[in-house]
N, C-alpha and C positions, 0 to 999 in steps of 0.2 A: 777839865781836860778837854782840848778841842779834838773833835773826831773828824778826820779828813774823809771827804766822800770818795767812794769808788770811782776810778777814772778809767775810761776807755779811750785809748790813744790810737789814732790811725795814721798820724803823722809824727814822726820822731822829733821833728823840729819844734813841736808843740808839747813835748813831754814835760809834765809839771815838775818843778825843781825838787819836790819832796819824794819823788820816785826815783832820783838818781841814787846810785849806790845800793840798788836792791839786790836781793837774791831773786833770781829769775828762773822759773820753770818754762822750758821750751818744748813745744810739740804741737801737734795739730788738735788733739784733745776733742775729737768728734764724739760726742755722748758724754764727755767728762765722767766716764765710767770708774768703777773701783780701781782698776789699774792705773788709770790717769790720776786718780786722786792719791795714790801712793807717791807719785812723783810730785804732785802739788803739796802734799803733807810734808814731804821731805824738805821742800823750799820753805814752807811756813815754819817748821821747826828750826831750820838754819837761820831764817831771818829773825824770829823771835829770840833765839838764843843770843844773838848779837845786837839786838836793838836796831834792826834794819827793816825797810819796807819789804814786802814781798809782792811780786807781779808775775804774771804768765805772758808768754809771748806765743802768739799763734798766727795763722796765715789764712787769708781769704783771697780767692776761692780755695777750696781744698786742691792741693797739687794734683791729685788724680784728675780733676776736671780740666786742668790745664793741659796735662800730657795725654789724656785720653777723653777728649770731649764728647766723642761719639758713644761712650760707655757711660750710661747714667749711674749716678752715685747717689744712694739713698742717704741724706744727711740726716743724722740723729738729732743734732742740735744746730739750728741756724745760729749766725754769729751773735744776734741779741740774746738768744737763750743761753749760749754758752757764756756770755758775760754775766748773766743772771746767776748762773750756778757758781761762777767764780766768786762772785760777790757773797753768795750765801755761804760759801766755804771759808770766807774771812780774808780773801786776798785784797791788796790795796788797789790793784788796778789790772787791766788787760791791754796788752799791746797787740794790735792786729795789723800785721804787715801785708800789703797787697803782693799776692803771689802771681808773678808773670814769667814768661820764659826768659826775659832779661834778668829778672831777680834770681831765677834758678841757675843762671850762668855765672853768678857771682862766685868768685873763689872763696873756698872755705876760710882762708886766712883773712881775706878782706871782710867777710862777714863778721869774724871775730873782732878785728881791729876797728872797723868803721861802725858797726852796729852795737856790738856787746860793750866794747870799750869806749869808743868814741861818743856814741849817742847815749848810751845808758850808764856807762861808768860802773858796771856791774862789780859786786863783790863776791857773788857765788852763782854758778850756773847748775842747774838740775835738769837732766833729761832721762828718758827711758833708755833701756838697753838696746832698742832697735831704732832709735832716732838718729838720722843722718841729715846732713845739710850741706850746701854749696855744691858748686859745679861737679858733676860726676858722682854725687854723694860722698865726696871725699872727706866731709866733716863726720868722721866716725867717733864713737865714744873714746877711743884711744887718742884721736887728734885733739878732741876737746880737752881731755886731761892734760896733754902736753901743752896746749895753748894756755891753760890755766897756770901751770908751772912757769911758762915763759913770761906771762904778762901780769902775774900776781893776783889771780882770783881763784877761788876755791871751785871744785868741780865734784859733783855727786852723780853717779850713774846708778839709777834705780833698776834692780833686776825685775823680772817678769812677775806679775801678780797672779796667782792662780786662784780658781774658785774651789768650792767645797769638793768637787770631784777630782781636783788635781790638774784641770785644764787651764791654759792661759786665758786670762780675760782679754778680750779684744773687741773693737768695734765691728769687725766683720762677723763675729760670732752673734753679736747683738742684732745685727741687721739680718742675719740668717734666721735667728729665733723669731723676730717679728714677722718675717716672710712666712714662717710656719705657723704663726698665731701662738707661739709658745711664750705667752706674756710672763709666766712664772720664771722662766729662764732669763728672758731679756730684762725684766725688771730687777731680778736677783743680781745679774751681772752689772747693771747700772747702779744699783743700790738705791734707787728711787724709781717711782712709777713714770714710764715714758709718756710724754704728752706731745700734742701738736696743737698749733694755733692757726686759725683762719677766720676770714670775715664771712659772716652769714650773708648769703646771697639768695635772690628770688629764684624759686624753682617751680615745678609743675603743680605744687599744692595738692599732690595726691594724698599725702599723709593726713592732711586735714579732713579729706572726704573719707578716710578710713578710721577717724577718730583718734589719730596719732600725728598731730601737727609737728613737723620736724623743722630744725634749722638745718639748711643745706650748706655745706662747706666744701670747697675744693682744696685738697691737700696738694702738696708740691708734686709735680710730674714724676719726680724720681722716687716717690714714696712707694715702697714695695711691701707695706704691710698687707698681711693676708686679707683677702676678701672675706667678710663674715659679720657676725653679730657680736657686740661687745658690751659689757657693763662698764659705764664710764662715770667719772666724776668731772663736772664741767664748771669752769669758773668764768663768770661774765660780770662785769662792773664790780669787781672785788668780791662777789658773793659766789658761793660754791652750791651746786645743785647735783643731785644724783639723777642718772638716766641711763638710757639704752641707745646704742648706735648701730647703724648699719653702714659698712664700708664696702662698696662694690659697684656693680654695673646694673642693678635692679632687673634681674632676668625676667621677673614676672611682668615687667612693663616694656622697658625700651632697650635694655642690655646696652646702655650707652657708656659714656666716659665715666671713670671711677669717681664716686662722690661720697663723702661722708654725711650721712643724715642722723641727726641726734635729736632724740625725744627727751625732754626734761620732765621728770616726774613732778607733779603737783606744782606746775608753773604756768602762770599766764602772764603774757606781755609780749611786746614788739622787739624782736631780736635783729631785725633786718639792719645791715650795716654795722653791727657790733662784732667786735672780735672775741671769739670763744677760745679758751684754753681747755682742751679735751684730754683728760687723763685717762689712760686705758688701764682698767683694773683686771678684767677677766674676759677671756675669749669664750663665748658661749656655744656657737655652732657656725657651720659654713653657710654661705649664702645659697639659697635655692630658689627654684621657680615653683609657684603655686598655680593651681589650675582656676582658682576663683578668688575673688576679694575675701569671701567668708573664710576660706581656709587660711589666707594670708592673716586676717585679723586674729583668728584663733591662735596662730602661731605667735603673733606679736604680743598677745596676752600672756603666752606661756614665757616668752623671752623677758618681758617686763617683770614678771614674778620672780624668774630666775636671776635677773639683774639685781633686783631689789635685795634678794637673799645674799647675793654675793657682795653687795655693798653694805649690808647692815652692820657688819662687824670688822671693817677693815681698820687696820693699824698702820701707822707709818712704818716703812721699811728701815728707816734710818733717821738720824737727826737732820740730814740733808733733805729727805723726802718730806719731813715735816716743814722744814723751812720754806720749801717750794710750794707748799700749800696742798699737800695730799689730803690731810685732814686738819680741822674737822669740818663737818658739814655746816653750811650757813643756816 
């Protein structure tokens, strides 16, 4: 049996022929959290039940960045990470449509006729209960249902997915939890441990002088992760290492721009220029200022011991968490 590779399509004119006639899940899917996965799973079930391919459709940049560019938006999953999660879930492809003001002004009926039918030839559409599309957000769930009846494709509208406390799972709740350092809540809503990627850059090399040489990474400017100390699992060159990380402004030294500084346990080697994937497992404490290097080192020793303990027995939160590389340790 031939396995068709996962496809990321940014130009509908280049849509692979085998993705025509798909079941399509439509949404922004930032975070691809448990609520999003209810939408995606509905599309997967529909596709597999009828022997069809299944794809997701999303938009870049995030619509909020287009309509309110002055308001930073903490992106949980950049486009390439979103695609990786979709592939891990078993989808056949991801369509990434450029989102511009001109695109936003497209009438809902034209979106259905030109994109869903004309370009994709869809057989089934799946969206969340709160997804709207087209000019003036006229493409409501009811509009999509009516369009399906008119044009002959199926439509499923997925209701809100609640967490164990009965609250609706949403990207905004996850952003808020990360901003509070509540990794247990954020990761629980995601269903996998949140991670960030960045390239190691040269820094002031203060950590080396303190006995804790760190890899310095600059996260996206929109990242509102709480400043503080974290237990982390880090992937580099396909291998995974435990470590402790500080995200913040380094109040003991320069109180500068936010920087992620990662110390890998039991590691030696040159990391400069490499891209690290840092998976945030546990929030240990808030960032603080120390009066001396000795006091800082003593606290770093305690942080390292606490991080090792937190990382010693972690288990994957889900099959997706495992597929994304949360464990095991290399």
